[in-house]
C-alpha positions in Angstrom: 85.9 178.7 110.0 83.4 176.0 111.1 84.2 174.5 114.5 85.0 170.8 114.4 82.4 168.7 116.3 84.2 166.3 118.7 82.7 163.4 120.7 83.5 163.9 124.4 82.3 162.1 127.5 80.5 165.2 128.8 78.0 164.7 126.0 76.9 161.3 127.2 73.2 161.2 128.2 73.5 158.1 130.4 75.7 156.9 133.3 77.4 153.8 132.0 78.4 152.9 135.6 74.8 152.9 136.9 74.8 150.0 139.4 71.3 148.9 138.3 72.7 147.6 135.0 75.4 145.2 133.8 78.9 146.6 134.0 81.5 145.2 131.7 84.3 146.1 134.1 84.3 142.6 135.6 85.1 140.7 132.4 87.4 143.6 131.2 89.5 143.0 134.3 90.6 139.7 132.8 93.3 139.2 130.2 91.2 138.1 127.3 91.0 138.2 123.5 87.5 136.8 123.2 84.6 137.3 125.7 81.1 135.8 125.6 78.4 137.4 127.8 75.0 135.9 128.2 72.4 137.6 130.3 68.7 138.4 130.5 67.0 141.0 128.5 67.0 144.5 129.8 70.1 144.2 132.0 72.0 146.8 129.8 74.5 144.6 127.9 74.3 146.4 124.6 74.0 149.9 125.9 76.7 149.7 128.6 79.2 147.8 126.3 78.7 150.4 123.6 79.0 153.1 126.3 82.3 151.7 127.4 83.5 151.5 123.8 82.5 155.1 123.1 84.3 156.1 126.3 87.4 154.4 125.0 87.0 156.3 121.7 86.8 159.6 123.6 90.0 158.8 125.6 92.1 157.0 123.0 90.5 157.2 119.6 89.7 153.5 119.6 87.0 152.6 117.1 84.6 149.7 117.0 82.9 147.3 114.7 79.4 146.3 115.7 78.1 143.0 114.2 74.7 141.4 113.9 73.8 138.3 111.9 71.5 139.7 109.2 70.9 143.0 107.3 67.5 143.8 108.9 69.2 143.6 112.4 71.8 146.1 111.3 69.1 148.3 109.8 67.4 148.3 113.2 70.7 149.2 114.9 70.8 152.5 112.9 67.1 153.2 113.1 67.0 156.6 115.0 64.0 155.4 117.1 65.8 152.2 118.2 69.6 152.8 117.8 71.4 152.0 121.1 74.1 154.5 120.2 71.5 157.3 120.2 70.5 156.3 123.7 74.1 157.2 124.8 74.8 160.4 122.8 72.9 162.6 120.4 74.3 163.5 116.9 75.5 160.2 115.6 74.9 159.7 111.9 75.0 156.5 109.8 76.3 156.3 106.3 75.3 153.2 104.4 77.4 151.1 102.2 76.4 148.7 99.3 76.7 145.6 101.5 74.1 146.3 104.1 76.5 147.9 106.6 77.0 151.4 107.8 79.8 153.8 108.9 79.0 155.4 112.2 79.9 159.1 112.2 80.1 161.9 114.8 80.6 165.2 113.0 83.2 164.5 110.4 84.8 161.7 112.3 84.4 157.9 111.9 83.8 156.3 115.3 82.9 152.8 114.2 81.2 150.5 111.8 78.1 148.3 111.7 78.2 145.1 109.6 75.9 142.2 108.9 77.8 138.9 109.3 75.7 137.4 106.5 77.4 139.6 103.9 80.8 139.8 105.6 82.6 138.3 102.6 81.9 141.5 100.8 84.2 143.4 103.1 87.4 141.3 102.4 89.0 144.3 100.6 87.8 146.9 103.1 90.1 148.6 105.6 89.2 149.2 109.2 91.7 151.6 110.8 92.2 151.9 114.6 89.6 149.3 115.5 90.0 148.0 119.0 86.5 146.6 119.8 84.6 144.0 117.8 81.1 143.4 119.2 78.8 140.7 118.0 75.4 141.4 119.5 72.6 138.9 119.9 74.9 136.1 118.9 72.7 133.4 120.5 69.5 132.2 118.9 66.5 130.2 120.1 66.7 127.3 117.6 63.0 127.6 116.8 63.2 131.3 115.9 62.8 132.9 112.5 66.5 133.6 112.2 69.0 130.8 111.9 72.7 130.4 112.6 74.7 130.7 109.4 76.3 127.6 107.8 79.8 127.3 109.3 79.1 130.5 111.2 82.1 130.5 113.5 84.5 130.2 110.5 82.7 133.0 108.8 82.9 135.1 111.9 86.6 134.4 112.3 87.3 135.3 108.7 85.6 138.7 109.3 87.7 139.2 112.4 90.8 138.5 110.2 89.6 141.1 107.7 89.1 143.7 110.3 92.3 143.4 112.4 94.7 141.8 109.9 98.0 141.9 111.7 97.0 144.2 114.6 97.5 142.9 118.1 95.6 145.4 120.3 91.9 144.4 120.0 89.1 142.7 122.0 86.2 140.6 120.7 83.0 140.6 122.7 80.0 138.4 121.9 76.7 139.3 123.7 73.5 137.4 123.8 70.7 136.0 125.8 71.0 132.7 127.8 69.1 130.7 125.1 71.4 128.0 123.7 74.3 126.4 125.6 75.0 124.4 122.4 75.4 127.5 120.2 78.1 127.1 117.5 80.6 129.2 119.5 80.3 127.1 122.7 80.7 124.0 120.5 83.7 125.4 118.6 85.6 126.5 121.7 84.4 123.6 123.9 82.8 125.8 126.6 81.5 123.6 129.5 78.4 124.1 131.5 79.1 126.9 134.0 77.6 129.6 136.2 79.0 133.1 136.8 82.4 133.2 135.2 84.4 130.7 133.1 87.9 131.5 132.1 90.1 129.6 129.6 93.6 130.8 130.3 95.1 128.8 127.5 93.1 130.6 124.8 92.4 133.8 126.7 88.6 133.3 126.4 86.3 134.7 129.2 82.6 133.8 129.5 80.2 135.5 131.9 76.6 134.7 132.8 75.7 137.7 134.9 72.5 137.8 137.0 70.2 140.8 137.3 71.4 143.3 139.8 69.5 143.5 143.2 68.5 147.1 142.2 67.1 145.9 138.9 65.3 142.9 140.5 63.7 145.3 143.1 62.5 147.5 140.3 61.2 144.6 138.3 59.3 143.2 141.3 57.0 146.2 141.1 55.9 145.4 137.5 52.9 143.4 136.4 55.2 141.3 134.2 57.0 140.0 137.3 53.8 139.0 138.9 52.6 137.2 135.8 55.8 135.3 135.3 56.6 134.4 138.9 57.3 130.7 139.4 57.6 129.9 135.7 60.6 128.6 133.8 60.7 131.8 131.8 61.0 133.8 135.1 64.0 131.7 136.0 65.5 132.6 132.6 64.5 136.3 132.6 65.3 137.2 136.2 67.8 134.6 137.4 69.6 134.0 134.0 69.0 130.3 134.0 69.2 128.4 130.7 66.0 128.6 128.6 66.4 125.0 127.5 65.0 121.9 129.1 67.4 121.0 131.9 64.8 119.3 134.1 64.9 115.6 134.8 65.3 112.9 137.4 68.8 113.0 138.9 69.5 109.8 140.8 72.1 107.1 141.6 72.9 104.6 139.0 70.3 101.7 139.2 71.4 98.2 139.6 71.7 95.9 136.6 72.2 98.7 134.1 73.6 97.5 130.8 75.3 99.9 128.3 73.2 100.3 125.2 75.0 103.0 123.1 77.4 105.9 123.5 76.6 109.3 122.0 79.5 111.8 121.4 78.8 115.5 121.6 82.1 117.3 120.8 84.4 116.3 123.6 81.8 114.7 125.8 80.3 111.3 125.7 76.8 110.2 126.9 76.5 106.6 128.1 73.0 105.4 127.4 72.2 102.5 129.8 69.1 100.3 129.8 67.6 98.6 132.8 64.3 97.1 134.1 62.7 99.1 136.9 62.3 96.7 139.8 59.1 98.3 141.0 57.2 99.0 137.8 58.8 96.2 135.7 59.2 98.9 132.9 62.2 99.3 130.6 64.0 102.6 131.4 67.1 104.6 130.4 69.9 105.9 132.7 72.2 108.5 131.2 75.7 109.2 132.3 78.3 111.7 130.9 82.0 111.8 130.7 84.3 114.4 129.3 86.6 111.7 127.9 86.5 111.2 124.1 86.0 107.4 123.9 87.4 105.4 121.0 85.1 104.8 118.1 83.4 101.4 118.1 80.2 99.8 116.9 78.1 101.4 119.6 79.4 104.9 119.5 77.5 107.6 117.5 79.3 110.9 117.0 76.6 113.5 116.4 78.7 116.6 116.9 82.4 116.8 116.3 84.3 120.1 116.7 80.9 121.9 116.6 79.8 120.4 113.2 77.0 117.9 112.6 78.1 114.5 111.6 75.4 113.6 109.2 76.4 110.0 108.7 75.9 109.2 112.4 73.0 111.5 112.8 71.1 109.6 110.1 72.0 106.2 111.7 70.9 107.5 115.1 67.6 108.7 113.7 66.9 105.4 112.0 67.9 103.1 114.8 67.2 104.8 118.1 65.4 108.1 117.9 61.8 107.0 118.0 62.5 104.4 120.7 64.3 107.1 122.9 61.5 109.6 122.2 58.9 107.2 123.5 60.8 106.7 126.8 61.8 110.3 127.0 58.2 111.5 126.5 56.9 109.2 129.2 59.4 110.2 131.8 61.3 106.9 131.8 64.7 108.5 131.6 67.0 109.4 134.6 70.4 111.0 134.8 73.6 110.9 136.8 73.8 114.7 137.0 72.4 117.9 135.4 75.1 117.9 132.7 73.9 114.5 131.5 70.3 115.7 131.6 71.0 118.9 129.6 73.0 117.0 127.0 70.5 114.2 126.5 67.6 116.8 126.3 69.6 118.6 123.7 70.0 115.4 121.7 66.2 114.7 121.9 65.3 118.2 120.9 67.9 118.9 118.2 68.3 115.6 116.4 
C-alpha cells in the first residue's frame, strides 16, 4: 500500500524564527480578528506569515486562504519559480479552478487555497473547511501603479470573508503590504489613525503593525550597493526605516496671526481647517492648515471629500471647480504651512488625490 505523504515541520527548508526577518509573533500575541501589517520589501512578511500558517497546519490541521487582488498575481503565487510556499517546503502542488484560483495540496491533502479577490463573487457557493487563516497579501497599492483598488473593495473583501468562514468563530484575518498608502480603503473604512509601531483598536479587535527592518537585516543591507545608492533619499527612508512613501514633508509652524478660516475639508472623521493669511514679511497670500478629529457640522464652507472611505463626488466636483487650481498654485510654490505632520499628510493627500 502506498504510504500517505504528510506535511510535517521537519520538512521545512527555512527557519521561520530567523531574527533577521519579521516575526508575526508580536501581533499574534494580541487578541485580534483583523491585523494589518505594513513593512518594507524583503523583511519576510509573506514567507514568515505563510511559514507560521503551515506550522499551524502541521500542529492543528488549520488551513489557509491566500488572497491577492488579481488573477495574474495569484498565478505568480503558484509559479514554481516564484511561489513563496515552495521557499518553505518542497512538494506543494496547485490545482486550478475555473475562477482563477487554486487549491494548494501536499500529497493528497488540501492545506489551503489561493483566490483572486477580483473574481471572489464566483466562490459564493464554495465551501472552505477548517480554514483558520485568511491572508490578503500586497493589499496596499501605490495609486499611480498599473493595478488599482477594486470598486467598493472593502465590501467585496468582507463578502469573501463571509463566504469563507460563514458561522465559524475561530479564524484570523491578516492583511500584509508595503507602507505605500495611509489612505488605502481599509484604513479609511476602519478609521485607522496615523501611527508608528503598533496601533490596537480594542473595541473592534483590530491590530496594525508597522515593523522596521531588524538590526541584523539593516547590517546586511548596508553592505549592498543598493544601500549606498539610496542613502539619504526619501525612498531609503521608506525601504529601510518603513516611513510612508507619500509626501509628508512641509513647513510645521505655529499658527500665524490674522489667519481667517477659508474652508473646511472633511476626510472621513477628520476635518482640515484651511486658513488664509498675508505673510507680514513677504506680503504674499498663504495658507495655514490645521486638523481636528472632530466631525464638524455641515455648513456652506465644509466640503466632505471622503465619507466612510467613499468618495463624495458631489463635493469633490465642487472642490475641484472652486478651489483646486488656487490651492495647487500656493501648494506648488511652497506657500502652505501646517499645524502638525498629520495636517501636512492629509492636505498633501488632498492635493495629490483630488
